[in-house]
C-alpha positions in Angstrom: 66.2 80.6 170.7 63.3 81.7 168.5 64.0 84.7 166.2 62.4 87.9 167.4 59.4 88.9 165.3 60.1 91.8 163.0 57.9 95.0 163.4 57.4 96.8 160.1 57.8 100.5 160.0 56.1 102.8 157.5 57.5 106.2 157.3 55.9 109.3 155.8 58.1 112.4 155.6 57.9 115.8 154.0 58.0 119.4 155.0 55.3 121.3 157.0 51.8 121.5 155.5 52.8 119.1 152.7 49.8 116.9 153.3 51.4 114.1 155.4 48.6 114.0 158.0 45.8 113.9 155.4 47.6 111.1 153.6 48.2 109.1 156.8 44.6 109.6 158.0 43.2 108.3 154.6 45.7 105.4 154.7 44.7 104.3 158.2 41.0 104.6 157.1 41.5 102.2 154.3 40.8 98.7 155.4 43.1 97.3 152.7 45.9 98.7 154.8 44.5 98.8 158.2 42.8 95.6 159.1 42.9 96.2 162.9 46.6 95.6 163.6 47.9 97.2 166.8 49.6 100.3 165.3 51.9 102.8 167.1 51.5 106.1 165.4 54.5 108.4 165.9 53.8 112.1 165.1 57.0 114.1 164.8 55.4 117.1 163.5 52.0 118.7 164.5 50.6 121.1 161.8 47.2 122.7 161.5 45.4 119.4 160.5 44.8 116.9 163.3 44.1 113.2 163.2 40.5 111.8 163.6 41.1 108.5 165.3 37.3 107.7 165.3 37.7 107.2 161.5 40.6 104.8 161.6 39.5 101.4 160.4 39.8 98.8 163.2 40.1 101.5 166.0 43.5 100.0 167.2 45.8 103.0 166.5 47.7 104.5 169.5 49.2 107.9 168.9 52.4 109.3 170.5 53.9 112.7 169.9 57.6 113.3 169.4 58.2 117.1 169.3 61.9 117.2 169.9 64.6 115.1 168.2 66.0 114.3 171.7 63.0 112.0 172.2 64.2 109.7 169.5 65.4 107.2 172.1 65.6 103.5 171.6 64.4 102.6 175.1 61.4 105.0 174.8 60.3 103.8 171.4 60.6 100.2 172.6 58.6 100.9 175.8 55.7 102.5 173.8 55.8 99.4 171.5 55.6 97.0 174.4 52.8 99.0 176.1 50.3 98.5 173.2 51.9 95.2 171.9 52.3 97.0 168.6 52.4 94.9 165.4 53.6 97.7 163.2 54.6 101.4 163.4 53.5 104.3 161.4 55.7 107.5 161.5 54.8 111.0 160.5 58.3 112.3 160.3 59.5 115.9 160.6 60.9 117.0 157.2 63.3 119.4 159.0 65.0 116.5 160.8 67.6 114.2 159.2 66.6 110.6 158.9 69.7 109.1 160.5 68.7 110.0 164.1 65.5 108.0 163.7 67.3 105.0 162.1 69.8 105.0 165.0 67.1 105.2 167.6 65.0 102.3 166.1 64.8 99.1 168.3 66.5 96.1 167.0 63.3 94.4 165.9 62.1 97.4 163.9 62.5 97.3 160.1 61.6 100.2 157.6 59.3 98.5 155.1 58.5 101.7 153.1 59.5 105.4 153.2 57.3 107.8 151.3 58.2 111.4 150.8 55.2 113.7 150.4 55.8 117.0 148.8 53.8 120.1 147.9 54.5 120.7 144.2 54.0 124.4 144.6 56.8 124.8 147.2 59.1 121.9 146.5 61.5 123.7 144.2 62.0 126.5 146.8 62.6 124.0 149.5 65.2 122.4 147.3 66.9 125.7 146.5 67.1 126.7 150.2 67.3 123.3 152.1 69.1 121.1 149.5 70.7 118.8 152.2 67.3 118.1 153.8 65.7 117.2 150.4 68.5 115.0 149.4 68.4 113.2 152.7 64.8 112.2 152.1 65.2 111.5 148.3 68.2 109.3 148.8 66.3 106.9 151.1 62.7 106.9 150.1 61.0 104.5 147.6 58.4 106.9 146.3 57.8 110.7 146.3 54.2 111.9 145.9 53.8 115.4 144.6 50.4 116.7 145.6 48.6 120.0 144.7 50.0 119.7 141.0 48.5 122.2 138.6 47.7 120.9 135.1 50.0 123.5 133.5 52.8 123.0 135.9 56.2 122.3 134.6 56.7 118.7 136.0 60.1 118.5 134.4 61.5 120.8 137.0 60.3 118.4 139.8 61.5 115.4 137.8 65.0 116.7 137.4 65.5 117.5 141.2 64.4 113.9 142.0 66.5 112.3 139.3 69.5 114.4 140.3 69.5 112.3 143.5 68.1 109.0 142.5 67.1 107.2 139.4 65.3 104.5 141.4 62.7 106.6 143.2 59.0 106.2 142.0 57.5 109.7 141.3 53.7 110.2 141.5 51.9 113.4 140.6 48.4 114.1 142.3 46.5 116.9 140.6 44.3 119.4 142.3 41.2 117.6 141.0 42.4 114.3 142.8 43.6 112.5 139.7 47.0 110.9 140.0 49.6 109.7 137.4 53.0 108.2 137.6 56.0 109.9 136.1 56.9 108.6 132.8 59.6 111.0 131.7 62.5 109.1 130.2 66.0 109.8 131.6 68.5 109.1 128.8 72.0 108.8 129.9 74.4 111.5 128.5 76.7 108.8 127.1 76.1 105.9 124.8 76.3 102.6 126.7 76.1 100.7 123.3 79.3 102.4 121.8 82.4 100.3 121.3 83.9 102.6 123.9 81.6 104.4 126.5 83.2 107.8 126.4 82.2 109.8 129.5 82.6 113.6 129.6 84.0 115.2 132.7 80.6 116.5 133.9 79.0 113.1 133.6 81.3 110.9 135.9 78.9 111.0 138.8 76.0 109.7 136.6 78.3 106.9 135.3 79.4 105.9 138.8 75.9 105.6 140.1 74.5 103.8 137.0 77.3 101.3 137.1 76.2 100.1 140.5 72.4 100.5 139.7 72.6 98.6 136.4 75.5 96.2 136.4 74.2 94.1 133.5 74.5 97.2 131.2 78.2 97.5 131.8 79.5 94.0 132.2 82.2 93.3 129.5 81.9 96.9 128.2 84.9 99.3 127.6 84.7 102.7 129.3 86.9 105.8 129.1 86.8 108.6 131.6 89.0 111.1 133.5 89.8 110.6 137.1 92.2 111.0 139.9 94.3 108.0 140.8 94.4 106.6 144.4 97.5 104.4 145.0 97.3 102.6 148.3 99.7 100.0 149.7 96.7 98.3 151.3 95.3 97.5 147.8 96.2 94.1 146.1 99.4 94.2 144.1 98.7 95.6 140.6 95.6 97.5 141.7 94.7 101.2 142.0 91.5 103.1 142.2 90.6 105.8 139.6 87.6 108.1 140.3 86.4 111.5 141.3 85.2 113.4 144.3 81.5 113.5 144.0 79.1 116.0 145.8 75.6 114.8 146.5 74.1 117.8 148.0 76.6 120.2 149.6 80.3 120.7 150.4 80.0 118.6 153.6 78.8 115.6 151.5 81.7 115.2 149.2 83.0 111.6 148.8 85.7 110.0 146.7 83.9 107.5 144.4 86.4 105.4 142.6 86.6 102.2 140.5 88.9 99.4 141.4 91.4 99.1 138.5 94.1 96.7 137.6 96.5 96.0 134.6 99.9 96.8 133.3 99.3 100.6 132.9 98.9 101.1 136.7 102.7 100.7 137.2 103.5 104.2 136.2 100.6 106.0 137.9 101.3 108.0 141.0 99.0 108.8 143.9 96.8 111.9 143.3 97.6 112.1 139.6 94.9 113.1 137.1 94.6 110.5 134.3 92.4 109.4 131.4 91.7 105.8 132.0 90.2 103.2 129.6 89.5 99.6 130.2 86.9 96.8 130.3 84.4 96.3 133.1 83.7 93.0 135.0 81.8 92.7 138.2 83.6 90.7 140.9 83.5 90.5 144.8 85.9 92.9 146.4 86.4 93.8 150.1 86.9 97.5 148.8 83.3 97.6 147.7 82.1 95.3 150.6 80.5 93.1 148.0 80.3 92.7 144.2 81.3 95.7 142.3 82.8 96.9 138.9 86.6 96.1 138.4 88.2 97.8 135.5 90.8 96.0 133.5 93.0 98.9 132.2 94.4 98.9 128.6 95.4 102.5 128.6 96.2 105.2 131.3 97.4 108.6 130.1 98.3 111.7 132.2 95.6 114.4 132.1 94.9 117.8 133.1 92.5 118.3 135.9 88.9 119.2 134.7 87.5 122.6 135.1 85.3 121.4 137.9 87.3 118.9 140.0 84.3 117.8 142.0 81.6 115.9 140.1 77.9 116.3 140.7 74.6 114.7 139.6 73.1 117.9 138.1 
């Protein structure tokens, strides 16, 4: 049986009046992106600006409006796709909606090729302060965030820190009021020395260590790390193994997850479940069902009882 052809999905998300419609309009007018493919344009948020289909290159874009999250239905989306024999899907997604309902509603042959977050630089900090969960939801999944309406004298570091507090992998682009654009080139030094004989991680920096160990495994392979964490002793783990880690909050109290490192070695014998410890050991990346793939396994050479840190839940900021 022949494999079903994959339909690429290009998502543009952001909050009201951030400039999504204008961005998509210019994209679909650009013959480098739009060469006449049959395109299903899903509009999940209607602002003051409207599309001008007559200017789309190729004139083969079919628009459907989704003004209620309840309309995110797999059968309906598949039906619209069949009706126009769509070759791709472009989505203007409502920034007030979480992304997961859309992902769950996607037909099986749809695949997200790109997710772009468009943000108004003049309001983004306020949105982050008042709607942190929605901001994190978009930043954790997008490949790029494009800040528009940036003033030349604006503090871009404030924008940069919000983005990097969620992801070190997202590309950041600034578009100034005069139309000029530039990529973010602010360096993000880690708060610990990855070249030290022992990478000593402060209590406040565990979340950054954990994320960076998965993002940049080559940096940590064979290195020795020392950090404070709470032990998880589980009979389902292989003999001689425990997990040492911290509870990490990404955006809000509803989003706290235990993020631990699989650890082994003689020192684990005296460790009890839920005990706070200072752990030290060497890192090697191996396949483990605990991680669902390849991940860091710590060979411990020292485990010492420790007092809980002042902030028991670690954060990225």
